[in-house]
N, C-alpha and C positions, 0 to 999 in steps of 0.2 A: 495227196502227195505228203511225204514225211516232212517234218520240221527239223531243220538242221541247227545244231548249236555248237559253240565253242566256249571256252572260258579263259580268263586271264586272272592272274594274281600279281599284284604289285606291292612291294615292300620298300618303304623309305621315301625319301624326297625325290623329286623329278630328276635331278642331275646326279644324285649319288645312289639312288635306289636301284632295284632290279626286280625282274619278274619272270614269270613263266606263262606261256600261251599253250593251250592244249585243245586239240579238236575233240569234239564230242565223243566220237567212237574210239579215240586214242590212237589214231593213225599217225598223228604228229604231236610232239611236245617239244617246245624249244624255249630257250632262255632269251630274254631281251632286256635292253637297258637304254639309257639315254645315248650312250656311245654307239650302240648298234643301230639306233634309229636316226640320229642326227649327225653322226660322225662315221668312222669306219671301224667301229669296235666289233668284236665277235658276238655272234648270236643273231637272232632274227629280228623282225620288226613287223608292225601291222601292214606297212606298204608292201613288203615282200609277200606277205600272205595274200594281199589283194592281187598282186601280180600273179601268184600261183593259181588263184581261183580264176582269174581272167584267162590265163593261158590254157588252163584245163577246160574251161567252159567253151572258149572259142574253138579249140581243137576238136571237141566233140561235136559242136554245131556245124563246123566246116565238114567234118567227116560225114555227118548225116546229109548235108546238102549235096556233097559230091556223090554219095551213094544214091540218093533220091533222083539225081540227074543221070544216073546210069554209069557213073565212074567211081566204083568203090576204091578208096585209096588203099595203098599199101601202108602208108604212114602219113601223119600230119604232126609236125613238130613246131611248137610255138614258144617264143619267148615274149613275155610282157614286161616292159620297163615302165615303172610307175615313177612319175616326177613329183616330188614333194617340194613345194616352193613357199617362200614367205610372201604373203600378199597383204593388202591393207586389212583383210578380214582375219589374218593370222596364218598359220601353217595350213596349206591347202594342197590336195592332190589336184594338179592343174592339167596333167597330160599323161596319157598312157600310150606307149608305142608297142604295137603288136608286130612281131616279125615271125613269119611262118614259112616253112618249107614243106611242100607236099610231094610225095611220090605217088603219082596218080596215072596209071597206065591209060593211054588212049585219049587223053584230054588235050585240047589246045590251050594256049595261054589266055586267049580272050575268055573262054568259058571258065577257066580256072580263076581268073581275076574277078569275073562277075559273081561267081559263087562265093568267093572269099569276102567280097564286099557285103553280100547278103548275110553271110554268117556273122560278120562283124556287127552289122546293124541289128541282128535278131537274137544273138546269144543273150541269155538272161542277165549275165553279168555286165555285158556292154550296155544293155538297156538300163540297168541300175546306175551305172557310172556315167553314162554319156550326158545327162543333164548338167553335171558339174565339171566334167573333165573332157577335154578334146581327146579323141581316140584316133590315132593314125594306124595305117596298115601297110606293111610291106610284105607282099606274098610272092613266093618264087616256087617254080616247079623244079624238082631235083632231077 
């Protein structure tokens, strides 16, 4: 399997500086700053990128699980919300909420929920993040 990489460049102090984040293949490049990370400033931040990775990974894993069970989806749309909280150990990603909506012909809700839970537990990004962060799932059929 290929090794994936991204890079970041930061200039200046923590609160007054700024930087750029770039994915290895150049598919995304964005500015980030103290304000975009810890306040509501413009730009991106590492937690948004984690959320994007988790939403993408889960959507693919869920699509595969649905297809393997004989229910190829028309679409799976997922939003991941990453919670960054101050703890005794410092700033920590404590929770990630996955909200997904699937358009899946022929499946009943019980099967849909079961496959969604399995995808949450088995997507590589969930496995990476779950030892340190609680991951919740809200899955709905459209």
